[in-house]
N, C-alpha and C positions, 0 to 999 in steps of 0.2 A: 771371269772375275774382274770387277772394276778396280783399276789401280787408283790409289789415292795420290793426289798431288802433294808433294812436300816442298815447302818453301825453305830454302837454306839461307842462312845469313852469316856474316862474319862480324866479329867485334868492330866497333867504330875505329877507323884508321887502318884496318887490315883487310886483305882480300884473299879469296881462295887461291890455292896453288902457289902461294908464296911462303917459303920457310921462315919461321920466326924463332927467336931464342926466348925461352921463358924467363921472366924476371925472377930474381932471387926470392921474391915474396910468394912465389907459387907454393912452396912447401908450407909456409905459414898459413896460406889461405886454403889449401886443398888437403893437406895431410895432418893438420892439427887434430888430435883426438876429440877436442871439445870445440870444434869450429862452430861458431855461431851459437854456442851454448846448447847444442843438440845432443851432447853426450849424456845429458841427464834428462830423464823423463819422470815426472811426478816426484822429483827430488832424489831419485835413485840413479846412480851412475850405471852405465852399461855393464861394467865388470861385476858390480854387485848384483844386478839383475840376472846376469848369466850364471853367477854362482848360486843364486837362489833357485833358478830353474833346473840347473844340473843336479843340485842336491836333492830336489824333490823327486827327480827321475831315479837317481841312484838309491835313495831311501825306499822308493816303491819297489825297485828291483830286489833290494836286500830283503824286504818284507815278503815278497812273493817267493824268493829263493828259500826262505825259511819255511813258508807255508807249503810249498810244493816239493821240497827236498832236493833242490838242485836238478830237477828234471829237464830244465831247458838245455843245459850243457851235457847232462848224462841221462838221456831219455830211458824210461823203463821198458819201452817197446812191448808193452802188454797188448795193445791193439795195433798201433802203428809201428811199422818197422823202419821208419825214416831215421837217419842219423841226426845228430843235433843240428847241424847246419841246414839240412833239408827241412827239418821240422820248423825251425825258426823262419826260414824263407816262406813256408806255407802260412805261418801266422802273420807274417808281413803282408802276404797277398791278401789275407782276410781283412786286415786293417785298411789296406789301400782300397779294397772293394767297398768297405763301409764308408770311407771318406768319399769315394766316387759316387756312391748311391745317396748318401745323406748330406754331403758337404761338410764344411768345417764351420761349426757354430758352438754356442755354449753347451748344447746337448751332446756334442761329439768331441769336446775338448779332451776327454779322457782317452779317446781313440788316438789322438795325436801324441799324448804322453806315452801310451802303450807302444805306438809305432817307434818313437824315439828309443824306448827301452829295448824293443826287439832289435833295432839296428845296433845298439850297443852289444846285445847278446850275440848278434851275428858276427860282429867284429871279434868278440872273444872266442867264438867257435871256430874261427878260421885258423 
């Protein structure tokens, strides 16, 4: 395996191996939630985008729970004899296999939503 050469540099006026104290502006520059205005994408703040995504997943889980009769957490064991946690793990494996085989794109976006949902169900089953 060929090793890549990496060129390291230090900020102007500083050198490697020398300890420095961070200026008080560090927190303002690096920990501000809206640093450089990047907390907003297409006019929607991160927290709003997160709430939208989480609500879509939980709404989907609630609809499926009604349609399937809570079988994710209380399996009927008609064919499979797996408990809830094992069955959910098998479904997660299926979703990961699909992502591995097909990738993540517009056609498989629902697979990512399903995976997130199954991970939430897994958390609930533990």
